[in-house]
C-alpha positions as CSV (number, residue, x, y, z in Angstrom):
1,X,0.0,0.0,0.0
2,X,1.4,3.4,-0.9
3,X,2.6,5.6,2.0
4,X,0.2,8.3,1.0
5,X,-2.8,6.0,1.3
6,X,-1.5,4.8,4.7
7,X,-1.4,8.5,5.9
8,X,-4.9,9.0,4.5
9,X,-6.2,6.1,6.5
10,X,-4.3,7.3,9.6
11,X,-5.8,10.8,9.1
12,X,-9.3,9.3,8.9
13,X,-8.6,7.4,12.2
14,X,-7.4,10.6,13.8
15,X,-10.5,12.4,12.6
16,X,-12.7,9.8,14.1
17,X,-10.7,10.0,17.4
18,X,-11.3,13.8,17.3
19,X,-15.0,13.3,16.9
20,X,-15.0,10.9,19.9
21,X,-12.9,13.4,21.9
22,X,-15.4,16.2,21.5
23,X,-18.2,13.8,22.4
24,X,-16.3,12.7,25.5
25,X,-15.6,16.3,26.5
26,X,-19.3,17.0,26.2
27,X,-20.2,14.0,28.3
28,X,-17.9,14.9,31.1
29,X,-19.0,18.5,31.1
30,X,-20.5,19.6,34.4
31,X,-23.0,21.8,32.6
32,X,-25.0,19.1,30.7
33,X,-26.7,15.9,31.7
34,X,-26.6,12.7,29.7
35,X,-30.2,13.2,28.8
36,X,-29.4,16.6,27.2
37,X,-26.4,15.1,25.3
38,X,-28.4,12.3,23.7
39,X,-31.1,14.6,22.6
40,X,-31.2,17.1,19.8
41,X,-29.0,19.5,21.8
42,X,-31.1,22.5,20.7
43,X,-30.8,24.2,24.1
44,X,-27.1,23.7,24.6
45,X,-24.7,26.6,24.2
46,X,-23.3,26.8,20.6
47,X,-19.8,27.7,21.9
48,X,-19.3,24.5,23.8
49,X,-20.3,23.1,27.2
50,X,-17.0,23.9,28.8
51,X,-13.7,25.3,27.5
52,X,-12.3,21.8,26.6
53,X,-15.5,20.9,24.7
54,X,-15.4,24.2,22.8
55,X,-11.8,23.6,21.9
56,X,-12.4,20.0,20.9
57,X,-15.3,21.2,18.6
58,X,-13.2,23.9,17.0
59,X,-10.3,21.5,16.5
60,X,-12.7,19.0,14.9
61,X,-14.1,21.7,12.6
62,X,-10.6,22.7,11.6
63,X,-9.7,19.0,10.9
64,X,-12.8,18.9,8.7
65,X,-11.5,21.8,6.7
66,X,-8.1,20.2,6.4
67,X,-9.5,16.8,5.3
68,X,-11.6,18.6,2.6
69,X,-8.3,19.5,0.9
70,X,-6.2,16.5,1.9
71,X,-8.5,13.7,0.8
72,X,-9.1,14.9,-2.8
73,X,-5.4,15.6,-3.3
74,X,-4.4,12.1,-2.2
75,X,-7.2,10.6,-4.4
76,X,-6.1,12.7,-7.3
77,X,-2.5,11.6,-6.8
78,X,-3.6,8.0,-6.8
79,X,-5.8,8.4,-9.9
80,X,-2.9,10.1,-11.7
81,X,-0.4,7.6,-10.5
82,X,1.6,10.6,-9.2
83,X,2.8,9.3,-5.8
84,X,6.4,10.5,-5.2
85,X,8.7,11.3,-2.4
86,X,7.2,14.8,-2.3
87,X,3.6,13.6,-2.0
88,X,4.7,11.1,0.7
89,X,6.4,13.9,2.6
90,X,3.3,16.1,2.2
91,X,1.1,13.3,3.5
92,X,3.4,12.8,6.5
93,X,3.5,16.5,7.2
94,X,-0.3,16.7,7.1
95,X,-0.8,13.7,9.4
96,X,1.8,14.4,12.0
97,X,1.0,18.1,11.9
98,X,-2.7,17.3,12.7
99,X,-1.6,14.6,15.2
100,X,0.2,17.3,17.1
101,X,-2.4,20.0,16.5
102,X,-5.3,18.2,18.2
103,X,-3.9,17.9,21.7
104,X,-2.2,21.3,21.5
105,X,-5.6,22.8,20.6
106,X,-7.3,20.8,23.4
107,X,-4.9,22.2,26.0
108,X,-4.9,25.7,24.6
109,X,-1.2,25.9,23.6
110,X,-1.2,28.9,21.1
111,X,2.1,29.1,19.3
112,X,2.9,25.4,19.0
113,X,-0.7,24.7,17.9
114,X,-0.2,27.3,15.1
115,X,3.1,25.7,14.1
116,X,1.5,22.2,14.0
117,X,-1.4,23.6,11.9
118,X,1.2,25.3,9.5
119,X,3.0,22.0,9.1
120,X,-0.2,20.3,8.0
121,X,-1.0,23.1,5.6
122,X,2.6,22.9,4.2
123,X,1.9,19.2,3.6
124,X,-1.2,20.0,1.6
125,X,0.8,22.6,-0.4
126,X,3.5,20.1,-1.2
127,X,1.0,17.6,-2.6
128,X,-0.8,20.3,-4.5
129,X,2.5,21.6,-5.9
130,X,3.5,18.1,-7.0
131,X,0.2,17.6,-8.8
132,X,0.1,20.9,-10.7
133,X,3.7,21.3,-11.7
């Protein structure tokens, strides 16, 4: 299996873990009951139940945005048979950047979080560059 496809699968697993993390953060919030959490959540605050839950939701939303760029690029590289050391590096940067980004966001670490985000975006740019040049 190509390295890029492995990183795509790892990224999907990380995305799933981030979804679970925000659900766990909501469940352990002191401001909501289990009954409220299993319902439609219409009356819960939009910004999060507590700071950790809010950060987990924002990190998950940011991962959604990243995946919306990463997934099609990896699929395009596969379709075009354009996997290369550059696309492999880009996929690794995306995955490891996002792997670092999530806990840094959860714990509110500003500068390192931004650096991890930038590394993941650099990975996307590398793959895109390889495909269009």
